[in-house]
VEXMAR-178531 format. One record per residue (C-alpha): residue number from 0; chain; x, y, z; residue in one letter. Coordinates in Angstrom, 2 decimals, m for minus. Example, Ala and Ser with C-alpha at 12.3 -4.5 7.8 and 13.67 -1.06 7.14 Angstrom:
<rs>
0_A_12.30_m4.50_7.80_a .
1_A_13.67_m1.06_7.14_s .
</rs>
This chain:
<rs>
0_A_204.42_126.40_84.88_m .
1_A_205.91_125.00_88.17_g .
2_A_206.16_121.58_89.27_r .
3_A_203.33_119.34_87.53_v .
4_A_201.79_116.49_88.85_g .
5_A_199.05_113.78_87.87_v .
6_A_196.66_111.85_90.69_l .
7_A_195.46_108.67_89.41_l .
8_A_192.43_107.75_91.18_l .
9_A_190.96_103.98_91.64_n .
10_A_188.97_102.05_94.39_l .
11_A_191.87_100.11_95.64_g .
12_A_192.27_96.10_96.50_g .
13_A_193.80_93.91_98.78_p .
14_A_197.34_92.95_97.81_d .
15_A_197.44_89.89_99.58_q .
16_A_194.84_87.34_101.53_i .
17_A_196.39_89.02_104.63_e .
18_A_195.06_92.35_103.74_d .
19_A_191.52_91.28_103.10_v .
20_A_190.34_92.12_106.39_r .
21_A_191.55_95.55_106.88_p .
22_A_190.35_95.95_103.21_f .
23_A_186.72_94.95_104.23_l .
24_A_187.12_96.83_107.48_f .
25_A_187.97_100.14_105.46_n .
26_A_185.46_99.84_102.68_l .
27_A_182.24_99.23_105.47_f .
28_A_183.57_101.63_107.74_a .
29_A_182.60_104.29_104.77_d .
30_A_179.70_106.03_105.50_p .
31_A_179.04_105.96_101.76_e .
32_A_178.84_102.04_101.75_i .
33_A_176.92_101.71_104.23_i .
34_A_174.57_103.89_105.41_r .
35_A_173.33_104.14_109.20_i .
36_A_171.30_106.22_111.44_p .
37_A_174.10_106.00_114.44_f .
38_A_177.35_107.28_113.40_p .
39_A_179.07_105.50_116.39_w .
40_A_177.74_102.08_114.78_m .
41_A_179.87_102.67_111.67_q .
42_A_182.98_101.14_113.07_k .
43_A_181.67_98.43_115.32_p .
44_A_179.85_97.29_112.22_l .
45_A_182.90_97.60_109.81_a .
46_A_184.50_95.77_112.62_w .
47_A_182.02_92.86_112.61_l .
48_A_181.39_92.29_108.82_i .
49_A_185.16_92.18_108.68_s .
50_A_185.66_89.59_111.29_t .
51_A_182.70_87.31_110.50_l .
52_A_183.07_87.09_106.75_r .
53_A_187.05_88.02_105.60_f .
54_A_187.89_84.10_105.21_q .
55_A_184.94_83.48_102.69_k .
56_A_186.08_86.91_100.68_s .
57_A_189.51_85.54_101.23_q .
58_A_188.38_82.56_98.80_e .
59_A_187.62_84.53_96.11_n .
60_A_190.69_86.47_96.04_y .
61_A_192.51_82.94_96.52_r .
62_A_190.37_82.35_92.80_q .
63_A_192.24_85.01_91.23_i .
64_A_195.76_84.16_92.72_g .
65_A_195.52_85.42_96.15_g .
66_A_194.93_89.08_95.92_g .
67_A_193.85_91.80_93.72_s .
68_A_196.46_93.06_90.86_p .
69_A_194.98_96.43_90.78_l .
70_A_197.58_98.25_92.86_r .
71_A_200.25_96.59_90.59_r .
72_A_198.72_97.41_87.16_i .
73_A_197.56_100.94_88.27_t .
74_A_201.42_101.78_89.26_e .
75_A_202.49_100.06_85.96_e .
76_A_199.80_102.90_84.47_q .
77_A_201.43_105.62_86.33_a .
78_A_205.00_104.53_85.46_a .
79_A_204.20_104.29_81.79_s .
80_A_202.05_107.55_81.83_l .
81_A_204.86_109.59_83.46_q .
82_A_207.50_108.02_80.70_e .
83_A_205.52_108.90_78.07_l .
84_A_205.02_112.44_78.91_l .
85_A_208.24_112.86_79.95_q .
86_A_209.04_111.83_76.04_e .
87_A_206.41_114.16_75.14_k .
88_A_207.99_116.85_76.57_g .
89_A_205.96_117.29_79.83_q .
90_A_207.97_117.21_82.92_d .
91_A_205.28_115.59_85.49_a .
92_A_205.49_113.08_88.23_r .
93_A_202.62_110.76_88.56_v .
94_A_200.98_109.51_91.78_y .
95_A_198.06_107.15_92.51_v .
96_A_195.76_107.30_95.23_g .
97_A_193.25_104.78_95.97_m .
98_A_190.02_104.84_98.52_r .
99_A_189.96_101.91_100.13_y .
100_A_193.67_100.40_100.20_w .
101_A_197.22_101.47_99.92_h .
102_A_198.41_103.66_98.44_p .
103_A_195.43_105.81_99.93_f .
104_A_194.61_109.11_98.32_t .
105_A_195.56_110.56_101.73_e .
106_A_199.07_108.80_100.73_e .
107_A_199.14_110.38_97.37_a .
108_A_198.33_114.22_98.54_i .
109_A_200.86_113.97_101.16_a .
110_A_203.80_112.93_98.66_k .
111_A_202.53_115.54_96.34_i .
112_A_202.83_117.80_99.39_k .
113_A_206.70_116.79_99.68_r .
114_A_207.07_117.05_96.27_d .
115_A_205.72_120.69_96.13_r .
116_A_203.58_119.95_93.50_i .
117_A_202.12_123.33_92.00_e .
118_A_199.91_122.24_89.33_h .
119_A_197.92_118.94_89.69_l .
120_A_195.78_117.02_86.87_t .
121_A_193.37_114.66_89.04_i .
122_A_192.56_111.78_86.39_l .
123_A_190.02_108.86_87.92_p .
124_A_190.61_105.86_85.91_l .
125_A_187.12_105.62_85.30_y .
126_A_186.25_106.39_81.72_p .
127_A_182.70_107.27_82.39_q .
128_A_181.85_109.58_85.30_f .
129_A_179.28_108.21_87.77_s .
130_A_178.58_110.31_91.28_i .
131_A_179.43_106.98_92.95_s .
132_A_183.10_106.46_91.39_t .
133_A_184.80_109.72_89.98_s .
134_A_182.35_111.64_92.00_g .
135_A_182.84_109.99_95.17_s .
136_A_186.57_110.81_94.65_s .
137_A_186.08_114.09_94.15_f .
138_A_183.99_114.91_97.02_r .
139_A_186.81_113.41_99.13_q .
140_A_189.21_115.59_97.84_l .
141_A_186.87_118.61_97.90_e .
142_A_187.12_117.48_101.59_e .
143_A_190.62_117.35_102.08_m .
144_A_190.93_121.05_99.85_w .
145_A_189.04_122.61_102.81_g .
146_A_190.92_121.17_105.81_k .
147_A_194.39_121.59_104.73_d .
148_A_195.23_125.16_103.88_p .
149_A_198.79_123.96_102.16_d .
150_A_196.56_122.45_99.37_l .
151_A_195.10_125.88_98.59_k .
152_A_198.48_126.58_96.77_d .
153_A_197.95_124.27_94.49_i .
154_A_196.72_124.84_91.56_e .
155_A_194.41_121.80_90.29_y .
156_A_191.92_120.44_87.71_t .
157_A_189.96_117.47_87.67_a .
158_A_188.69_115.52_84.74_i .
159_A_185.50_114.06_85.34_p .
160_A_185.03_111.75_82.38_s .
161_A_187.49_110.70_79.27_w .
162_A_185.28_108.00_77.42_y .
163_A_185.19_109.85_74.07_q .
164_A_188.85_110.14_73.83_r .
165_A_189.93_109.01_70.38_p .
166_A_192.90_106.95_71.94_g .
167_A_190.76_104.97_74.20_y .
168_A_188.50_104.30_71.61_i .
169_A_190.93_102.56_69.21_q .
170_A_192.49_100.90_71.83_a .
171_A_189.10_99.11_73.02_m .
172_A_188.31_98.63_69.20_s .
173_A_191.58_97.08_68.97_e .
174_A_191.43_94.94_71.73_l .
175_A_187.87_93.35_70.36_i .
176_A_189.26_92.94_66.71_a .
177_A_192.34_91.01_68.11_q .
178_A_189.89_88.57_70.06_e .
179_A_187.44_88.50_66.83_l .
180_A_190.19_87.52_64.74_d .
181_A_191.59_84.68_66.86_h .
182_A_188.16_83.19_66.06_n .
183_A_187.53_80.71_63.33_p .
184_A_184.01_82.13_62.68_h .
185_A_184.41_85.83_63.89_p .
186_A_181.10_87.44_62.20_d .
187_A_179.22_84.99_64.02_r .
188_A_180.26_86.04_67.57_v .
189_A_178.01_88.11_69.63_h .
190_A_180.10_91.27_71.28_i .
191_A_178.37_91.59_75.20_f .
192_A_179.66_95.02_76.68_f .
193_A_179.22_94.48_80.67_s .
194_A_179.28_97.76_82.66_a .
195_A_179.48_98.29_86.16_h .
196_A_175.93_98.85_87.39_g .
197_A_174.71_101.94_89.31_v .
198_A_171.16_102.04_91.25_p .
199_A_168.56_103.60_88.77_l .
200_A_167.80_106.64_90.96_s .
201_A_171.24_107.71_90.38_y .
202_A_169.96_108.52_86.96_v .
203_A_166.25_109.58_87.26_e .
204_A_166.75_111.53_90.25_e .
205_A_170.47_112.52_90.85_a .
206_A_171.17_113.27_87.18_g .
207_A_174.26_111.04_87.05_d .
208_A_175.11_110.80_83.23_p .
209_A_176.47_107.01_83.66_y .
210_A_174.15_105.35_81.73_q .
211_A_174.39_108.00_78.94_r .
212_A_178.03_107.67_78.87_e .
213_A_178.14_104.32_78.84_i .
214_A_175.54_104.08_76.07_e .
215_A_177.62_106.51_74.19_d .
216_A_180.41_104.96_74.68_c .
217_A_179.13_101.84_73.29_t .
218_A_178.00_103.03_70.09_r .
219_A_181.50_104.89_69.50_l .
220_A_183.33_101.71_70.08_i .
221_A_180.88_99.78_67.63_v .
222_A_181.49_102.42_65.01_e .
223_A_185.03_102.60_65.50_h .
224_A_185.06_98.79_65.23_l .
225_A_183.02_98.81_62.26_n .
226_A_182.21_94.83_62.09_r .
227_A_179.02_93.26_61.24_p .
228_A_178.62_91.49_64.78_n .
229_A_175.45_91.93_66.83_e .
230_A_176.27_93.54_70.29_h .
231_A_174.49_93.76_73.36_t .
232_A_174.97_96.42_76.44_l .
233_A_174.08_95.07_80.12_a .
234_A_174.98_96.04_83.52_y .
235_A_176.78_93.85_86.19_q .
236_A_177.70_93.70_90.06_s .
237_A_174.29_95.02_90.94_r .
238_A_173.71_94.64_94.42_v .
239_A_170.67_95.69_97.58_g .
240_A_167.03_95.96_97.21_p .
241_A_166.78_98.77_95.02_v .
242_A_166.35_98.66_90.93_e .
243_A_169.56_99.25_89.01_w .
244_A_170.42_100.03_85.54_l .
245_A_168.68_97.28_83.36_k .
246_A_169.47_95.01_81.58_p .
247_A_171.00_92.97_84.15_y .
248_A_174.46_90.84_82.65_t .
249_A_173.28_87.57_84.61_e .
250_A_169.81_88.05_82.55_d .
251_A_171.26_89.15_79.17_a .
252_A_173.59_85.95_79.21_i .
253_A_170.53_83.75_79.91_t .
254_A_168.40_85.36_77.01_e .
255_A_170.89_85.33_74.29_l .
256_A_171.83_81.70_75.08_a .
257_A_167.92_80.73_74.80_e .
258_A_168.04_82.94_71.30_s .
259_A_170.50_80.56_70.13_g .
260_A_173.62_82.56_70.60_i .
261_A_176.48_80.15_70.59_e .
262_A_179.84_82.44_70.63_d .
263_A_179.91_85.10_73.36_l .
264_A_182.71_87.89_73.84_l .
265_A_182.62_89.79_76.89_v .
266_A_183.77_93.29_76.84_v .
267_A_184.51_94.87_80.09_p .
268_A_184.03_98.50_79.15_i .
269_A_183.89_100.41_82.19_s .
270_A_186.94_98.63_83.75_f .
271_A_190.60_99.84_82.66_v .
272_A_192.61_97.34_84.80_s .
273_A_192.09_93.40_85.46_e .
274_A_190.53_93.02_88.86_h .
275_A_188.13_90.67_90.78_i .
276_A_184.97_91.68_88.95_e .
277_A_186.77_90.76_85.66_t .
278_A_188.74_87.83_86.76_l .
279_A_186.37_86.16_89.31_q .
280_A_182.86_87.78_88.36_e .
281_A_183.29_87.59_84.27_i .
282_A_185.70_85.04_83.71_d .
283_A_184.60_82.69_86.69_m .
284_A_180.76_83.12_87.91_e .
285_A_179.66_84.74_83.96_y .
286_A_181.56_81.98_82.40_r .
287_A_179.89_79.16_84.26_e .
288_A_176.44_80.77_83.70_l .
289_A_176.94_80.88_80.12_a .
290_A_178.03_77.35_79.84_e .
291_A_175.43_76.24_81.92_e .
292_A_172.81_77.81_79.54_s .
293_A_174.18_76.66_76.60_g .
294_A_176.61_79.31_75.13_i .
295_A_179.17_77.27_73.46_e .
296_A_182.36_79.25_73.70_n .
297_A_182.75_82.25_76.07_f .
298_A_185.52_84.85_75.44_y .
299_A_186.80_88.23_77.02_r .
300_A_188.54_91.26_76.06_v .
301_A_191.45_91.78_78.31_p .
302_A_191.42_95.19_80.51_a .
303_A_193.62_97.68_78.76_l .
304_A_195.80_97.80_81.24_n .
305_A_199.55_99.48_80.00_t .
306_A_198.14_99.28_76.14_h .
307_A_200.40_102.01_74.16_p .
308_A_197.52_103.09_72.71_v .
309_A_195.80_103.89_75.92_f .
310_A_198.69_105.10_77.75_i .
311_A_199.35_107.77_74.90_e .
312_A_195.37_108.47_74.81_a .
313_A_196.11_109.37_78.75_l .
314_A_199.08_111.48_78.38_a .
315_A_197.51_113.48_75.58_d .
316_A_194.62_114.07_77.98_l .
317_A_196.74_115.34_80.62_v .
318_A_198.57_117.68_78.54_i .
319_A_195.38_119.31_77.08_e .
320_A_194.23_119.62_80.51_s .
321_A_197.36_121.36_81.98_i .
322_A_196.77_123.72_78.71_e .
323_A_193.18_124.39_79.35_s .
324_A_190.95_126.33_81.93_p .
325_A_190.87_124.23_85.12_s .
326_A_188.09_122.37_86.34_v .
327_A_187.30_122.96_90.07_k .
328_A_185.51_120.45_92.15_f .
329_A_182.37_122.58_92.46_s .
330_A_182.28_122.33_88.43_d .
331_A_181.78_118.44_88.89_v .
332_A_178.14_116.55_88.99_i .
333_A_176.98_116.03_92.37_r .
334_A_173.92_114.23_93.78_p .
335_A_170.72_116.05_95.03_s .
336_A_170.63_116.04_98.65_k .
337_A_167.01_114.27_98.36_r .
338_A_168.49_111.15_96.60_v .
339_A_170.10_107.88_98.75_k .
340_A_173.53_107.29_97.80_m .
341_A_174.28_103.40_97.18_y .
342_A_178.11_103.59_95.77_p .
343_A_179.60_100.72_93.70_q .
344_A_179.58_98.13_96.70_e .
345_A_177.02_98.86_98.95_q .
346_A_173.67_98.01_100.54_w .
347_A_171.16_100.52_102.39_e .
348_A_169.71_99.63_105.63_w .
349_A_166.08_99.78_106.41_g .
350_A_162.88_98.31_105.50_l .
351_A_162.01_100.61_102.59_t .
352_A_164.27_102.60_100.17_t .
353_A_162.20_105.88_100.44_g .
354_A_162.87_106.20_104.15_a .
355_A_164.02_109.49_105.23_e .
356_A_163.36_109.39_109.05_v .
357_A_164.90_106.47_111.19_w .
358_A_163.95_106.14_114.66_n .
359_A_165.94_103.16_117.44_g .
360_A_163.80_100.40_116.46_r .
361_A_164.21_100.07_112.59_v .
362_A_167.75_100.61_113.05_a .
363_A_167.70_97.88_115.62_m .
364_A_165.62_95.71_112.90_i .
365_A_168.10_96.49_110.25_g .
366_A_171.29_95.34_112.26_f .
367_A_169.26_91.99_112.82_i .
368_A_168.58_92.01_109.46_a .
369_A_172.56_92.63_108.81_l .
370_A_173.77_90.08_111.26_v .
371_A_171.42_87.18_109.79_i .
372_A_172.98_87.71_106.74_e .
373_A_176.39_87.63_107.86_l .
374_A_175.52_84.04_109.59_i .
375_A_173.83_82.64_106.62_t .
376_A_175.64_84.02_103.91_g .
377_A_172.56_84.77_102.25_q .
378_A_171.60_88.65_100.98_g .
379_A_172.60_91.45_99.12_p .
380_A_176.13_91.67_100.51_l .
381_A_176.90_88.25_99.86_h .
382_A_175.75_88.62_96.45_s .
383_A_178.77_90.76_95.67_i .
384_A_181.49_88.25_96.81_g .
385_A_182.45_90.49_99.64_l .
386_A_180.42_88.53_102.32_l .
</rs>
């Protein structure tokens, strides 16, 4: 078999307050985050955003301890996975590659080359596939493979999604059951599954399977949990002027409160690690909304992090991938060229979302609109807490 490696993929986040500004620059310097008509404007715009708004973003991270715990948790997951793989007889090295902060995907690939890995399993830490998360990372790696002749010697396999794995479903069910059992009236608690949203055009025009996989994942967890509790699925973190998957988390919380729900248990179904969207958006913003709307008791299921059943599910998945036919980047779903891309934290420029032809005047109008948003603190980028 030769030297075996596992590459865990994730988004990344600033480790400390001082990292917020360069993290924002990396984020907005990516043309998949903000699409503008002139490539030469990309980095100056990223500099402008990160310079004008990093202090406000820093405040969000101060609320959760001064930085994102994502790197620490992901590296703990990698260490736990590597240890368990070795216990199962698979001598593999596990690497972590982030998109917008250290350790970058490029850093992980450099280590993989240095260690002379011959067989690589590429495992995104997104249970459900989306062209904006796992798909985006696969596109980046495909580009790296096309440019670096040394990588062509590495036999790799990509794992698009794994939400249906029994161990993952079991781990999620166990965490939900634990929270329910701590409640004096567990049967009356409404289970609220909150997934990260994507624009509706991903699903309807680009064929993104994300919504279907999220719905199927929710069904599998509810069936395994086997409790009488009612449940709701909604989508959080929407941004920009386009329509996203519905119902929106904030709307669903308000409607549940109006219907008389008093006990709400939020399940972050699309996240496997604690980070700003669980610790700040759910625990603070949505909690405040719920309490203001009349919900008396707001609970939240913790992210899986290094839950032993979850780590074992990943280990079994890796071993199966090594023994199965490889999945190439070209086999992974990719978006239609006709569809505008709006990844997780993004806003598209312009006055209409269907515009296909840009000119300097429209671009300048968009630029002025963004500057106004940066100054006033109002607008779609502001809504995600990064501005």
